[in-house]
C-alpha positions, 0 to 999 in steps of 0.5 A: 202775452199768450193767455190760456184761452189763446194757448188752447186755440194755438195748440190745436192747430200745430204739431205740438197739439192734437189737431182736427182732421179735415174732410180732405185729410180723412180720405187718407186715414189708415184703416181702422180694424175692429175685433169683437171676439174675447180670443187671444189673437196671434202675436202681430210680427212687424212687417216693416221697420225695426225687428222686435219680439211682439207681446201677447195681449190676454183675450186681446190683440194688437193694433195693425199700422202702416208706414207713411213717410217715416211715421207709423200711423195707427188708427183708434175709434172710441165707441160703445162696445159690447165685451164678453166678460165670460162665457154667457155673461156680456157687458155694454161698456166703451172702448176702442175698435170693438173691445174693452180694453182697446187694442195694444199699441206696439212700436219700437224706441225712437219711432214717430208715431201718428195716431188718429182718434175717431170719436163715436161716443155719445159725449166728447173725449180725448187720449192721454198717452200714460208715461210717455214722454211728448210735447205737451200739446199732445198729452191729451188732457181735455180743456188744458192742453187740447180742445175735446174731440167732439163726438163725430170728429177725428183727431190726430196725435203726433210724437215720437217715442224716446224711450222703451218701456210699458205704458198705456192709454186712457181718456183725460176727458170725463175721466170718472165715467170713461174709465169706469165704462172700460176705456183703456188700452196697453202701450209697448215700446220695444228697445231698439236694440233686440238684445236688450231686456230680451225674453221669450214670452211677453204677455200684457193685460189691464186691470179693470173693475166694474160694478154691474147690478145682477140682470143689467149690462151697464156699469155704475159710473159713480161707483167709487170702491163698491165694485162687484167684478174684478177683471184681467183685460175686462175678463173674469175667470174661467174667461181668462186666457192662459199664460201658456210657456215652455220649460226654460222660458224667460217670461215677462208679465206687464200689468197696468191698473186703472182700478180705484184700488191697489192689487197685490198680483201673486204667482204660484210655483215661482218668484220674480223680479220687477223690471220695468214700471211705467217710469222705465226699466229697473237696473239689476242692482235696484231689483230683488226676488218677489213672488207678490208684486203690489200694483197701485192705482195708475201704476204699470209693472213688469216682472220677469221669471224663468219658467223652471217649475212645470205645472199649472200654476195660478196667477191672481190678485191676492185680494180674496173677494177679487179672486172670487168675483162676484163681490156683493156687500149685502150677502148674508153669511150662509155658514151653518145654514141647512141647504138640504131643501132645494129651491123649487123642491116642494116635497115634505122634508118631515118633521122638524127636530127641534133642539133639546129643551126648545118644545113646549112640554106637559107640567108633571107636578101637582095640580094647583086647586082652583078656587074662586074668591067672592068679590070684596064688599065696599064697608059703609058705602051705599050704592044708588042706581038710577034707571034712565028716563025719557024712553018709551020702554018699547 
Protein backbone atom coordinates (compact mmCIF):
# COMPACT_ATOMS: atom_id res chain seq x y z
CA UNK A 1 0.00 0.00 0.00
CA UNK A 2 1.33 3.47 -0.91
CA UNK A 3 0.88 6.07 1.81
CA UNK A 4 1.16 9.83 1.26
CA UNK A 5 4.69 10.06 2.69
CA UNK A 6 5.99 7.30 0.40
CA UNK A 7 4.16 8.88 -2.54
CA UNK A 8 5.81 12.27 -1.99
CA UNK A 9 9.26 10.67 -1.82
CA UNK A 10 8.79 8.56 -4.93
CA UNK A 11 7.06 11.24 -7.00
CA UNK A 12 10.12 13.48 -6.73
CA UNK A 13 12.43 10.93 -8.22
CA UNK A 14 10.90 9.91 -11.53
CA UNK A 15 9.41 11.26 -14.73
CA UNK A 16 6.04 11.87 -13.10
CA UNK A 17 7.36 14.26 -10.47
CA UNK A 18 9.42 17.43 -10.32
CA UNK A 19 12.95 16.18 -9.69
CA UNK A 20 16.01 17.66 -7.99
CA UNK A 21 18.90 18.31 -10.37
CA UNK A 22 22.29 16.86 -9.42
CA UNK A 23 25.60 18.72 -9.79
CA UNK A 24 26.42 16.68 -12.88
CA UNK A 25 23.09 17.52 -14.46
CA UNK A 26 23.46 21.19 -13.46
CA UNK A 27 26.54 21.44 -15.67
CA UNK A 28 24.27 20.97 -18.68
CA UNK A 29 21.52 23.39 -17.65
CA UNK A 30 20.22 25.71 -20.36
CA UNK A 31 21.10 29.35 -20.05
CA UNK A 32 18.88 31.46 -17.76
CA UNK A 33 18.56 34.86 -19.51
CA UNK A 34 17.72 37.85 -17.32
CA UNK A 35 16.06 41.17 -18.05
CA UNK A 36 15.70 44.09 -15.63
CA UNK A 37 14.42 46.79 -18.00
CA UNK A 38 10.65 47.43 -18.16
CA UNK A 39 10.61 47.87 -21.94
CA UNK A 40 8.60 45.59 -24.22
CA UNK A 41 10.97 43.31 -26.11
CA UNK A 42 10.44 42.51 -29.81
CA UNK A 43 8.48 39.30 -30.47
CA UNK A 44 10.57 36.13 -30.09
CA UNK A 45 10.28 34.54 -33.54
CA UNK A 46 10.91 30.77 -33.27
CA UNK A 47 14.22 29.65 -34.75
CA UNK A 48 13.39 25.95 -34.45
CA UNK A 49 10.32 23.75 -34.15
CA UNK A 50 6.86 24.49 -35.58
CA UNK A 51 6.24 28.10 -36.68
CA UNK A 52 3.82 30.43 -34.90
CA UNK A 53 2.94 34.11 -34.56
CA UNK A 54 4.68 35.18 -31.30
CA UNK A 55 2.96 37.29 -28.65
CA UNK A 56 3.92 40.71 -27.33
CA UNK A 57 4.23 40.92 -23.53
CA UNK A 58 3.47 44.42 -22.22
CA UNK A 59 6.61 45.78 -20.52
CA UNK A 60 8.08 42.29 -20.71
CA UNK A 61 9.60 39.57 -22.90
CA UNK A 62 9.45 35.90 -23.87
CA UNK A 63 11.90 33.35 -22.49
CA UNK A 64 14.31 31.81 -25.04
CA UNK A 65 14.68 28.03 -25.13
CA UNK A 66 16.97 25.40 -26.57
CA UNK A 67 16.10 22.12 -28.29
CA UNK A 68 17.56 18.97 -26.71
CA UNK A 69 16.63 15.60 -28.24
CA UNK A 70 13.06 16.66 -28.99
CA UNK A 71 12.53 18.62 -25.77
CA UNK A 72 12.16 22.39 -25.51
CA UNK A 73 14.25 23.35 -22.49
CA UNK A 74 13.64 26.54 -20.50
CA UNK A 75 15.36 27.81 -17.36
CA UNK A 76 13.49 29.92 -14.78
CA UNK A 77 15.24 31.50 -11.79
CA UNK A 78 13.06 32.51 -8.83
CA UNK A 79 14.76 35.49 -7.17
CA UNK A 80 14.34 38.93 -5.57
CA UNK A 81 14.02 41.67 -8.20
CA UNK A 82 13.68 45.44 -8.42
CA UNK A 83 10.78 46.42 -10.65
CA UNK A 84 10.20 49.92 -11.98
CA UNK A 85 6.43 50.38 -11.62
CA UNK A 86 6.54 53.76 -13.37
CA UNK A 87 9.32 56.22 -14.22
CA UNK A 88 10.96 57.18 -10.92
CA UNK A 89 9.00 54.62 -8.88
CA UNK A 90 10.62 51.28 -8.00
CA UNK A 91 9.52 48.35 -5.84
CA UNK A 92 11.39 45.46 -4.25
CA UNK A 93 9.55 42.36 -5.46
CA UNK A 94 10.11 38.67 -6.06
CA UNK A 95 9.98 37.34 -9.60
CA UNK A 96 11.75 35.28 -12.24
CA UNK A 97 14.83 36.00 -14.35
CA UNK A 98 15.20 39.60 -13.19
CA UNK A 99 11.59 40.73 -13.50
CA UNK A 100 8.11 40.57 -12.06
CA UNK A 101 6.12 39.18 -13.75
CA UNK A 102 8.55 36.62 -15.08
CA UNK A 103 9.13 36.09 -18.81
CA UNK A 104 6.37 34.64 -20.97
CA UNK A 105 6.82 30.98 -21.92
CA UNK A 106 5.76 30.30 -25.52
CA UNK A 107 5.48 26.87 -27.12
CA UNK A 108 3.31 24.89 -29.53
CA UNK A 109 0.54 22.38 -28.95
CA UNK A 110 2.14 18.96 -28.65
CA UNK A 111 5.58 20.28 -27.60
CA UNK A 112 7.48 18.40 -24.90
CA UNK A 113 8.76 20.87 -22.31
CA UNK A 114 11.57 20.50 -19.81
CA UNK A 115 11.63 23.49 -17.45
CA UNK A 116 14.47 23.91 -14.96
CA UNK A 117 13.60 26.03 -11.90
CA UNK A 118 16.43 27.40 -9.76
CA UNK A 119 15.46 28.86 -6.40
CA UNK A 120 17.40 31.97 -5.30
CA UNK A 121 14.75 33.12 -2.83
CA UNK A 122 15.35 33.17 0.94
CA UNK A 123 12.70 30.42 1.35
CA UNK A 124 11.43 27.33 -0.45
CA UNK A 125 9.14 27.57 -3.50
CA UNK A 126 7.49 25.57 -6.32
CA UNK A 127 5.86 26.40 -9.66
CA UNK A 128 2.29 25.50 -10.57
CA UNK A 129 1.38 25.49 -14.27
CA UNK A 130 -2.09 27.05 -14.05
CA UNK A 131 -4.57 25.55 -16.52
CA UNK A 132 -2.10 23.11 -18.09
CA UNK A 133 -3.17 19.44 -18.23
CA UNK A 134 -0.19 17.38 -17.06
CA UNK A 135 0.85 14.45 -14.82
CA UNK A 136 -0.04 14.96 -11.15
CA UNK A 137 3.58 14.92 -10.00
CA UNK A 138 4.37 17.89 -12.26
CA UNK A 139 1.53 20.09 -10.94
CA UNK A 140 3.81 21.99 -8.56
CA UNK A 141 1.85 21.92 -5.28
CA UNK A 142 4.46 21.81 -2.53
CA UNK A 143 3.79 19.20 0.15
CA UNK A 144 1.11 17.47 -1.95
CA UNK A 145 2.48 16.53 -5.38
CA UNK A 146 6.18 17.24 -4.78
CA UNK A 147 8.69 18.33 -2.13
CA UNK A 148 9.33 22.06 -1.98
CA UNK A 149 12.31 23.42 -3.89
CA UNK A 150 14.79 24.48 -1.16
CA UNK A 151 16.68 27.73 -1.44
CA UNK A 152 19.76 27.25 -3.63
CA UNK A 153 18.45 24.12 -5.38
CA UNK A 154 17.22 23.42 -8.92
CA UNK A 155 14.26 21.19 -9.82
CA UNK A 156 13.11 20.11 -13.27
CA UNK A 157 9.55 19.77 -14.60
CA UNK A 158 8.83 17.63 -17.69
CA UNK A 159 5.49 17.42 -19.47
CA UNK A 160 3.86 17.63 -22.89
CA UNK A 161 1.45 20.42 -23.87
CA UNK A 162 -1.72 18.57 -24.93
CA UNK A 163 -3.66 21.60 -26.17
CA UNK A 164 -3.22 25.22 -27.23
CA UNK A 165 -4.49 28.12 -25.17
CA UNK A 166 -3.82 30.81 -22.57
CA UNK A 167 -2.27 29.80 -19.22
CA UNK A 168 0.03 31.11 -16.47
CA UNK A 169 2.55 29.98 -13.86
CA UNK A 170 2.86 30.89 -10.19
CA UNK A 171 4.04 29.33 -6.90
CA UNK A 172 2.02 26.89 -4.84
CA UNK A 173 4.28 27.34 -1.81
CA UNK A 174 3.73 30.11 0.75
CA UNK A 175 1.24 31.41 -1.80
CA UNK A 176 0.03 34.47 0.11
CA UNK A 177 3.56 35.82 0.46
CA UNK A 178 5.05 34.80 -2.88
CA UNK A 179 2.20 35.93 -5.13
CA UNK A 180 1.79 39.15 -3.12
CA UNK A 181 5.48 39.76 -3.85
CA UNK A 182 4.87 39.43 -7.61
CA UNK A 183 5.74 35.82 -8.48
CA UNK A 184 3.80 35.01 -11.64
CA UNK A 185 4.23 34.63 -15.39
CA UNK A 186 2.33 33.95 -18.61
CA UNK A 187 2.21 30.75 -20.69
CA UNK A 188 1.01 30.83 -24.30
CA UNK A 189 0.56 27.56 -26.17
CA UNK A 190 0.13 28.22 -29.89
CA UNK A 191 -2.02 25.95 -32.09
CA UNK A 192 -0.05 23.50 -34.23
CA UNK A 193 -2.30 24.48 -37.12
CA UNK A 194 -1.06 28.02 -37.88
CA UNK A 195 -4.39 28.92 -39.51
CA UNK A 196 -6.44 28.06 -36.41
CA UNK A 197 -7.47 31.16 -34.40
CA UNK A 198 -4.94 33.24 -36.33
CA UNK A 199 -4.59 36.94 -35.46
CA UNK A 200 -2.33 39.78 -36.63
CA UNK A 201 -1.40 41.13 -33.18
CA UNK A 202 -1.37 39.11 -29.95
CA UNK A 203 -0.80 40.93 -26.62
CA UNK A 204 -0.49 39.47 -23.10
CA UNK A 205 -0.38 40.92 -19.59
CA UNK A 206 -1.10 39.87 -16.00
CA UNK A 207 -3.07 41.84 -13.42
CA UNK A 208 -1.31 42.34 -10.08
CA UNK A 209 -2.05 44.50 -7.04
CA UNK A 210 0.34 45.67 -4.32
CA UNK A 211 0.14 47.40 -0.96
CA UNK A 212 3.27 49.56 -0.75
CA UNK A 213 3.35 52.36 1.82
CA UNK A 214 4.55 55.78 0.59
CA UNK A 215 8.28 56.03 1.21
CA UNK A 216 8.77 52.26 1.27
CA UNK A 217 9.66 49.73 -1.44
CA UNK A 218 8.38 46.31 -0.30
CA UNK A 219 4.73 45.20 -0.50
CA UNK A 220 2.78 44.24 2.60
CA UNK A 221 2.23 40.53 2.08
CA UNK A 222 -0.64 40.10 4.57
CA UNK A 223 -2.97 42.59 2.88
CA UNK A 224 -6.19 40.94 1.65
CA UNK A 225 -8.15 43.71 -0.08
CA UNK A 226 -6.83 47.16 0.84
CA UNK A 227 -4.21 47.42 -1.91
CA UNK A 228 -3.05 50.83 -3.09
CA UNK A 229 -1.53 49.94 -6.48
CA UNK A 230 -3.31 48.23 -9.36
CA UNK A 231 -0.97 47.20 -12.19
CA UNK A 232 -0.82 45.74 -15.69
CA UNK A 233 2.28 43.50 -15.70
CA UNK A 234 3.52 45.29 -12.55
CA UNK A 235 3.37 48.69 -14.28
CA UNK A 236 1.09 51.65 -13.57
CA UNK A 237 0.00 54.43 -15.90
CA UNK A 238 1.76 56.23 -17.54
CA UNK A 239 4.39 53.48 -17.52
CA UNK A 240 2.28 50.82 -19.29
CA UNK A 241 3.18 49.98 -22.89
CA UNK A 242 0.70 50.88 -25.62
CA UNK A 243 -1.02 48.21 -27.70
CA UNK A 244 0.00 49.50 -31.14
CA UNK A 245 -2.00 48.04 -34.03
CA UNK A 246 -2.73 48.86 -37.68
CA UNK A 247 -6.17 49.65 -39.03
CA UNK A 248 -7.81 46.43 -40.11
CA UNK A 249 -5.70 44.17 -37.85
CA UNK A 250 -7.36 41.31 -36.02
CA UNK A 251 -6.14 41.81 -32.45
CA UNK A 252 -6.10 39.42 -29.50
CA UNK A 253 -5.58 40.59 -25.90
CA UNK A 254 -4.85 37.89 -23.30
CA UNK A 255 -5.28 38.77 -19.60
CA UNK A 256 -4.62 36.81 -16.40
CA UNK A 257 -5.76 37.81 -12.90
CA UNK A 258 -3.68 36.88 -9.85
CA UNK A 259 -5.04 39.61 -7.57
CA UNK A 260 -7.54 39.26 -4.71
CA UNK A 261 -10.49 40.83 -6.57
CA UNK A 262 -12.19 40.78 -9.96
CA UNK A 263 -11.41 43.29 -12.72
CA UNK A 264 -13.95 44.42 -15.37
CA UNK A 265 -11.61 45.19 -18.27
CA UNK A 266 -13.12 47.70 -20.69
CA UNK A 267 -12.01 48.89 -24.11
CA UNK A 268 -13.09 52.14 -25.76
CA UNK A 269 -14.06 52.55 -29.40
CA UNK A 270 -14.49 48.84 -30.20
CA UNK A 271 -16.46 45.77 -29.23
CA UNK A 272 -15.00 42.28 -28.98
CA UNK A 273 -15.68 38.60 -28.38
CA UNK A 274 -14.12 36.46 -25.64
CA UNK A 275 -12.42 33.69 -27.59
CA UNK A 276 -10.36 31.86 -24.94
CA UNK A 277 -10.29 31.10 -21.22
CA UNK A 278 -7.80 29.12 -19.13
CA UNK A 279 -9.99 26.11 -19.95
CA UNK A 280 -9.57 26.43 -23.72
CA UNK A 281 -10.94 28.10 -26.84
CA UNK A 282 -14.56 29.29 -26.86
CA UNK A 283 -16.58 27.93 -29.82
CA UNK A 284 -17.90 30.57 -32.21
CA UNK A 285 -21.54 29.75 -31.42
CA UNK A 286 -20.92 30.37 -27.69
CA UNK A 287 -19.60 33.95 -28.05
CA UNK A 288 -21.40 37.28 -27.93
CA UNK A 289 -20.31 40.91 -28.47
CA UNK A 290 -18.96 42.77 -25.45
CA UNK A 291 -17.07 45.94 -24.59
CA UNK A 292 -16.22 44.85 -21.02
CA UNK A 293 -15.13 41.45 -19.70
CA UNK A 294 -14.97 40.64 -16.00
CA UNK A 295 -11.79 38.72 -15.18
CA UNK A 296 -12.29 36.99 -11.82
CA UNK A 297 -9.58 35.90 -9.40
CA UNK A 298 -7.43 33.13 -10.89
CA UNK A 299 -8.98 33.43 -14.34
CA UNK A 300 -7.56 33.95 -17.82
CA UNK A 301 -9.50 35.69 -20.56
CA UNK A 302 -8.58 36.39 -24.19
CA UNK A 303 -10.71 38.62 -26.38
CA UNK A 304 -10.47 39.53 -30.06
CA UNK A 305 -11.61 42.48 -32.18
CA UNK A 306 -11.02 44.11 -35.55
CA UNK A 307 -9.14 47.41 -35.22
CA UNK A 308 -11.42 49.33 -37.58
CA UNK A 309 -11.85 52.59 -35.64
CA UNK A 310 -8.67 54.74 -35.73
CA UNK A 311 -7.70 56.65 -32.59
CA UNK A 312 -5.97 56.56 -29.22
CA UNK A 313 -8.41 54.32 -27.36
CA UNK A 314 -8.29 53.57 -23.64
CA UNK A 315 -8.10 50.04 -22.21
CA UNK A 316 -8.63 49.91 -18.44
CA UNK A 317 -10.23 48.24 -15.43
CA UNK A 318 -13.62 49.84 -14.87
CA UNK A 319 -13.21 50.00 -11.10
CA UNK A 320 -12.47 53.72 -10.89
CA UNK A 321 -10.08 53.48 -7.94
CA UNK A 322 -8.03 50.94 -9.92
CA UNK A 323 -7.87 53.41 -12.81
CA UNK A 324 -6.72 56.29 -10.59
CA UNK A 325 -3.89 54.77 -8.50
CA UNK A 326 -2.77 55.21 -5.78
CA UNK A 327 -5.72 54.07 -3.70
CA UNK A 328 -6.01 55.21 -0.08
CA UNK A 329 -8.69 54.59 2.52
CA UNK A 330 -7.65 57.33 4.95
CA UNK A 331 -7.43 60.23 2.50
CA UNK A 332 -9.95 62.99 3.37
CA UNK A 333 -12.29 64.44 0.75
CA UNK A 334 -10.90 67.82 -0.32
CA UNK A 335 -13.83 68.92 -2.47
CA UNK A 336 -14.72 72.52 -1.54
CA UNK A 337 -11.47 73.15 0.36
CA UNK A 338 -9.60 76.34 -0.59
CA UNK A 339 -6.27 75.30 -2.12
CA UNK A 340 -5.08 78.81 -2.99
CA UNK A 341 -2.41 78.86 -0.26
CA UNK A 342 0.26 76.52 -1.55
CA UNK A 343 2.38 74.30 0.69
CA UNK A 344 5.52 76.21 1.71
CA UNK A 345 3.95 79.62 0.87
CA UNK A 346 4.23 81.91 3.92
CA UNK A 347 3.01 85.17 2.33
CA UNK A 348 0.19 86.94 4.20
CA UNK A 349 -2.98 86.05 2.26
CA UNK A 350 -4.85 89.02 3.76
CA UNK A 351 -7.76 89.20 6.15
CA UNK A 352 -10.03 86.22 6.36
CA UNK A 353 -13.42 86.90 4.81
CA UNK A 354 -15.95 85.77 7.40
CA UNK A 355 -19.29 84.42 6.26
CA UNK A 356 -22.26 86.69 6.94
CA UNK A 357 -23.56 86.43 10.49
CA UNK A 358 -20.46 84.57 11.75
CA UNK A 359 -18.62 87.52 13.44
CA UNK A 360 -19.13 88.90 16.96
CA UNK A 361 -20.84 92.34 16.72
CA UNK A 362 -21.66 95.40 18.90
CA UNK A 363 -25.03 95.61 20.72
CA UNK A 364 -26.97 98.63 19.43
CA UNK A 365 -29.96 98.49 21.81
CA UNK A 366 -30.47 100.33 25.18
CA UNK A 367 -27.91 99.62 27.83
CA UNK A 368 -29.26 97.87 30.93
CA UNK A 369 -29.02 99.81 34.25
CA UNK A 370 -26.12 98.72 36.43
CA UNK A 371 -27.53 98.11 39.95
CA UNK A 372 -25.89 96.51 42.94
CA UNK A 373 -28.04 94.62 45.41
CA UNK A 374 -27.15 94.75 49.13
CA UNK A 375 -26.53 91.40 50.78
CA UNK A 376 -29.60 89.97 52.48
CA UNK A 377 -29.78 90.00 56.29
CA UNK A 378 -30.33 86.70 58.04
CA UNK A 379 -33.30 87.25 60.37
CA UNK A 380 -32.86 86.01 63.98
CA UNK A 381 -29.38 84.70 63.50
CA UNK A 382 -26.48 85.87 65.73
CA UNK A 383 -23.03 85.43 64.32
CA UNK A 384 -20.24 84.97 66.88
CA UNK A 385 -16.61 85.12 65.87
CA UNK A 386 -13.93 83.40 67.93
CA UNK A 387 -10.43 84.73 67.58
CA UNK A 388 -7.66 82.17 67.17
CA UNK A 389 -5.50 81.44 70.22
CA UNK A 390 -1.99 80.18 70.73
CA UNK A 391 -0.23 82.62 68.36
CA UNK A 392 2.50 85.05 69.35
CA UNK A 393 0.92 87.92 67.46
CA UNK A 394 4.13 88.70 65.56
